[in-house]
C-alpha positions in Angstrom: -27.4 -22.8 43.9 -25.0 -24.6 41.5 -23.1 -22.6 38.9 -23.7 -23.8 35.4 -20.6 -24.5 33.4 -20.7 -22.3 30.3 -18.8 -24.9 28.3 -21.7 -27.2 28.7 -24.1 -24.8 26.9 -25.2 -26.2 23.5 -23.6 -24.0 20.8 -25.9 -21.2 19.6 -26.7 -21.8 15.9 -27.2 -18.6 13.9 -28.2 -18.1 10.3 -26.3 -15.2 8.8 -26.4 -13.4 5.5 -22.9 -12.0 4.7 -22.2 -9.2 2.3 -18.5 -9.2 1.5 -16.5 -6.2 0.1 -18.3 -3.6 2.2 -16.9 -0.3 3.2 -17.0 -1.3 6.9 -17.5 -4.5 8.8 -20.7 -4.3 10.9 -23.9 -6.0 12.0 -26.7 -4.6 9.9 -29.6 -6.2 11.7 -32.3 -8.8 11.0 -32.8 -10.2 7.5 -35.8 -12.4 7.7 -34.9 -15.2 10.2 -31.2 -14.5 9.7 -28.7 -11.8 10.7 -27.3 -9.6 8.0 -23.6 -8.6 8.4 -21.2 -6.7 6.2 -17.5 -7.5 6.0 -14.7 -5.5 4.4 -12.9 -8.6 3.1 -13.5 -9.9 -0.4 -15.1 -13.3 -0.9 -11.8 -15.0 -1.9 -9.7 -17.7 -0.3 -11.8 -17.6 2.9 -11.0 -14.1 3.8 -14.6 -13.0 4.2 -15.3 -16.0 6.4 -12.3 -15.2 8.5 -13.5 -11.6 9.0 -17.0 -12.8 9.7 -15.7 -15.0 12.5 -13.6 -12.1 13.9 -16.6 -9.7 13.7 -19.0 -12.1 15.4 -16.4 -13.0 18.1 -15.8 -9.4 19.0 -19.5 -8.4 18.8 -20.6 -11.4 20.9 -17.7 -11.1 23.4 -16.4 -14.6 22.9 -12.9 -15.9 21.7 -12.5 -16.4 18.0 -12.1 -20.1 18.5 -15.7 -20.2 19.9 -17.1 -19.2 16.5 -17.2 -21.4 13.4 -18.9 -21.5 10.1 -20.7 -24.8 10.1 -22.3 -24.5 6.7 -22.2 -22.2 3.7 -18.4 -21.7 3.4 -18.7 -20.5 -0.2 -22.1 -18.8 -0.2 -23.5 -15.6 1.4 -26.0 -17.6 3.4 -24.3 -19.3 6.3 -24.9 -21.3 9.5 -22.6 -20.2 12.3 -22.1 -22.0 15.6 -21.1 -20.0 18.7 -19.9 -21.8 21.8 -20.3 -20.4 25.3 -23.5 -18.5 24.5 -27.2 -19.4 24.3 -29.1 -18.5 21.1 -31.0 -15.9 23.1 -27.8 -14.2 24.4 -26.3 -14.2 20.9 -29.5 -12.7 19.4 -29.6 -10.0 22.2 -26.0 -9.0 21.6 -26.4 -8.9 17.8 -29.6 -6.8 18.1 -27.7 -4.3 20.3 -24.9 -4.1 17.8 -27.3 -3.6 14.9 -29.0 -0.7 16.7 -25.7 1.0 17.3 -24.9 0.8 13.6 -28.4 2.1 12.5 
């Protein structure tokens, strides 16, 4: 059976709601059809976006350069693309992280 090249997987597109300036950075859980995440960094000079990328990369088990904010750079509602994972795998990993933080 041929092995599927993970770099050929279409990037997972995730809607996220980010709350900056939180006490801790964590995955909260589902917020409608988006994922709610808290980050410690304030919403200034891209610091919250940088911490969001780091949190997602660590939580999803992918390198930082595999995660990027595709839309919503200056708002709390964002569209994030994650390479090397399917949407289902990303959702599963975020759900597990959200349960650990509950």
